[in-house]
TORTORMAR-211859 format. One record per residue (C-alpha): residue in one letter; x, y, z. Coordinates in steps of 0.2 Angstrom, whole numbers, plus 5000, padded with zeros to 4 digits. Layout:
N
AXYZ;...
This chain:
492
M519649284960;Y520449294977;N519449284993;I520549395004;S520449365023;L521149495034;N521049395050;E520649225057;N518749265057;G518749285038;L518249465035;T517849495017;F517549655008;K515749615008;E515649605027;L516849755028;E515649855017;K514149805029;R515149855044;I515550025038;Y513750055033;R513150005050;A514450115058;T513950265047;C512150235051;D512450225070;Q513450395068;S511950465059;C510750415072;E511850505085;V511650665075;M509750635074;K509750615092;Q510650785094;I509350875083;L507850805091;E508450845109;G508951015103;L507251045096;D506450985112;E507551115121;M506951245109;I505151195113;M505451205131;K506051385130;T504751445119;R503251355127;D501851455137;V502451415154;N500751465161;I499951315152;Y501251185151;R502251125166;N503851035163;K503750865172;G505550805167;L506350695153;K505750525147;Q506650415135;T505950355118;C506450275102;L506150335084;R506350205070;T507250275055;I508050205039;M509750235048;G509150135063;N508350165080;V508650335087;E508550335106;Y508250505113;S507450595128;R506050725127;R505150815140;I503350775146;Y502250925151;E500650935162;Y499251045157;E497351075162;L495951025151;E494351125150;D493551025164;S495051065175;K495650895174;K497550875172;A498350785157;N500050755150;K500850775133;F502450775124;L502550935115;L503950875103;D502950725098;E501450845094;Y502650965084;L503350825074;G501650745071;M502150585081;D500350585087;T499750515070;I501250425063;G501850335078;H503750325081;V504250295063;S505050415052;I504250475035;N505750415025;L505550235033;V503650245030;E503950295011;T505150145009;I503950025017;L502550085006;T503550074990;N503949894994;V502249845000;T501449894984;E502449764975;V502649624987;S501849545003;F501949615020;R503149475026;K504349505011;T504249695013;A504849665031;E506349565024;N506749695011;I506849835025;K508049725035;T509149705020;M509049885013;C509049985029;N509849975046;Q508149935053;E507149785057;I505249785057;S503949635058;A502649595045;Q501349655057;G502249815059;V502149845040;W500349805040;N500049935054;I500850065044;V499850025029;Q498250035039;T498750205047;V499150285030;G497650205022;E496450285035;E497250455033;I497050445014;K495150405017;E495050555028;I495750665013;E494550585001;N493050625012;R493650805014;K493750814995;I492050744993;E491350875005;L492251014996;N491650954979;E489850944985;N489951124992;G490651174975;T492251234981;L493451104974;K494151154957;G495751094949;N496951204939;M497051094924;E496051134909;V495750994895;P494450984881;V494150804883;L494250684898;F494250494896;Q493550394911;E493550204913;Q492850094927;D492849914932;G492949804947;I493949654954;W493249524965;L494349484980;P494149334992;I493549405009;Q493949325026;G493449345044;K491849435050;D491849535033;K491549375023;P489949385013;K488549265017;G488049135004;K488949034991;S490249174986;S491549224998;K492149374987;K491749554986;E492049684972;L493349814974;K492949964962;L494250054952;A494050214942;V495350284930;S495350454921;Y496650524908;T496750654894;G497250554879;W498750454872;K500550494867;L501850394858;R503050314870;S504750384869;G505850294856;S504350194849;N503250224833;K501850104838;E501650094857;Y500550224866;A500350284884;V498950374892;Q499250544899;E498850624916;K498250454923;T497250474939;V496650324949;C495450294964;A494750134972;S493550084985;F492449944992;D491050074995;N489350074987;S489050144970;K488350304977;H489850344987;F491050284974;K490250404961;K490550544973;L492350494976;S492750474957;E491950644954;A492950724968;T494550644962;I494250724945;A493750894952;E495250904962;K496450894947;Y495350974933;N494351124930;V492751024926;D491851174919;E493051184905;I492951004900;E491951004883;C491650814882;R491750664895;I491750484889;L491550344901;N492050164896;G491450014906;D490749834906;G488949894908;A488849864927;S487449964935;W488650054947;I489650114932;K488250174922;A487650264937;T489150384935;C488250454919;E486650494929;D486350684930;Q487850724920;D488350754902;I489450594901;H489450484885;F489450294890;Q490350174879;L490249984882;D492049914884;P492649844867;F493549704877;H491949644885;I490949654869;S492249534861;Q492349424876;A490449404876;I490349364858;I491749234859;R491049144874;N489249134868;V489349104849;K489848934844;D490048954825;K491749034821;K491149124805;D489749204815;K490949254828;K492049344815;T490549424807;L489849494824;L491549554830;K491749654814;L489949724814;F490049794832;K491849854829;E491149964814;G489650024825;Q488349924815;V487249884830;D485549844822;E486449724810;G487349634824;L485749614835;E484749554820;L486149424816;I486049364834;A484149354833;N484249244817;M485549134826;L484249104840;I483049044827;V484248924819;N484848854836;N483048844844;G483348654845;D485048664854;D484648714872;A486448754877;A486848854862;F485148944863;K485348994881;K487049064877;L486349164863;V484949234874;K486249284887;L487249374873;Y485749464866;D485149524883;Y486849594888;L487049684871;A485249754871;H485349804889;N486849914885;R486349964867;D486650154871;G488550114873;L488749994858;I489350124845;P491150174847;Y491250354853;K492250404837;L490850334826;R489450424834;A488550554823;D487950664838;L489650674846;E490950794839;L492550794847;P493650954849;T495350954842;P496550864853;P498050974861;K499750964852;G500550794855;L498950714861;E497950584851;Y496150514854;R496150334852;Q495050184855;L494550154873;G494949994882;T496350004894;M495349954909;E495849774910;H497649824909;N497349944923;I496449814934;C497949704931;D499349834935;V498449934949;L497649794959;A497749614952;Q499549594952;R499749634971;M498049584978;K497449434968;G498049254968;R499349164978;K497949104990;M497749284997;S496149335006;W495749505014;S494749595027;V493749735019;N494649875028;G496349795025;A496049775006;D495249955005;N496750035014;L498049945002;A497049994987;K497050174992;I498950174993;L499050084976;S497950214969;E499050354975;K500550264968;F499850244950;S499250424951;N501050474953;R500650564970;L501050434984;F502550524991;S501650694990;T500150624999;V501250555013;D502050725014;K500350815014;I499850705029;Y501450725039;S502050895034;N503150955048;I504651075046;I506151075059;P506851255060;S508451285051;D509351365065;I509051215076;V509751105062;A511251225059;T511651225078;V511851035078;I512751015062;Q514151135068;E514451005082;I514650865069;P516550805067;L517550855052;S517250765036;A518650655029;S519150795016;N519450915030;F520250805042;N522050845038;K521851025037;I522751125051;T521651235061;K522351415064;K521751445082;S522151275089;K523851215095;E524751075086;Y525250915096;K526450785089;I525750615088;H526650485099;T527150335089;A527950165093;S528450015084;I527549845085;P528049755101;Y529649645098;S529549685080;G531449715080;A531949565091;A532049375089;V530249305091;S530149175105;L528649075110;G528349195125;R528449355114;K527249275101;I526049245114;I526149425120;Q525849485102;N524349385101;L523649445117;C523849625110;G522949585094;V524549605084;K524749505068;G526249515057;F526149515038;S526749335037;D525249275047;I523949365035;S523149225025;Y522649255007;N521349115002;
């Protein structure tokens, strides 16, 4: 394959593509500048002149996916209630710059998409590669904190509305499945817990309406309408958050049956308090406890089968008999006591929900199935662990909480809609139309002859000395003019 060099600097197609991209982005930044300055002009003309006094133009810079847009906007002076004078940029207020900073929404969304997958540093590198823009790892971190704090405010408003009974979603379902679990993250700095452990539990709640076969598969299933929320807050606040998240999406009054799956932690079981929610101990944690604490392989197999079939009394009785048999083995005895205590403490959730005599499920909607619960470990891995655990990472409580909020919005398929909800500003179409009319003709329209303008012939000339003998002096003149003949173009 030929590596074609068009000049002595070795310009390749790859570099040519990059240059064209940068030139296009620079032109787009110029168009954006015209729109913003046009919008500022409109605000100046329509403002209340009795309140806002024009103090002149000041230059600023907006960071976008196209590059930095440098433009000027007016600063205004106004009086506060206590008669003191203050200044503000009405354009910044109109576009929501007071809350987002000088970063465009598209660039924010691009950064958030990356930061949910890779580190802050790697995100900064990706932005430099993908966009005509540079941002530091600290800049990425700042954006995550800003958006995370805004999501927290939205969550607090949802909780308040739900407590007042005014939060009611539109979706109606007969059965709602809920699963909750936590992940322990290393904490650093002033937030680091005192004592032996330097970790703190980040709580995660997932809700969904059932299962559907994956497209093109007859074995694999995917949960439907998955909604996620996460928080470091205490169990009382987390319960309010999970309930508000559900109430925002569903008409809770129309839900006939709610089933909660968890590992038996007190903060998980607290969700069932004062509510008609059926608790089920997570099948994965039942199996894990049996495998870790039972030494005999035959007994393991028997216990797993008994609890899977909902034979709770028989299973607990078998463990009691094993305690008697292993009375002389301190290590085995302690493990069996631990297992018995864990299962007995969560006895109300040991029978799988499908095998409960007092629970009659309504018919699932067409296309949905009600299957065995136990997706929480998978969700913990996908939503939180892959991004936030391992690789020698440690977190501040606030930093981890804010990133967890963004991850929750992403896996609820509403991250971009949430960002748009936070920063929803509309530029009037007449302003945009006025500026677009001033944009140069596109390549497709470039050769069209305009009716109202005169035609001027293009003056042409040959390459200097192209028809004459090439002397040393003439070659020097050609080189000074940047002219190169075809014979001098190299093909490497």
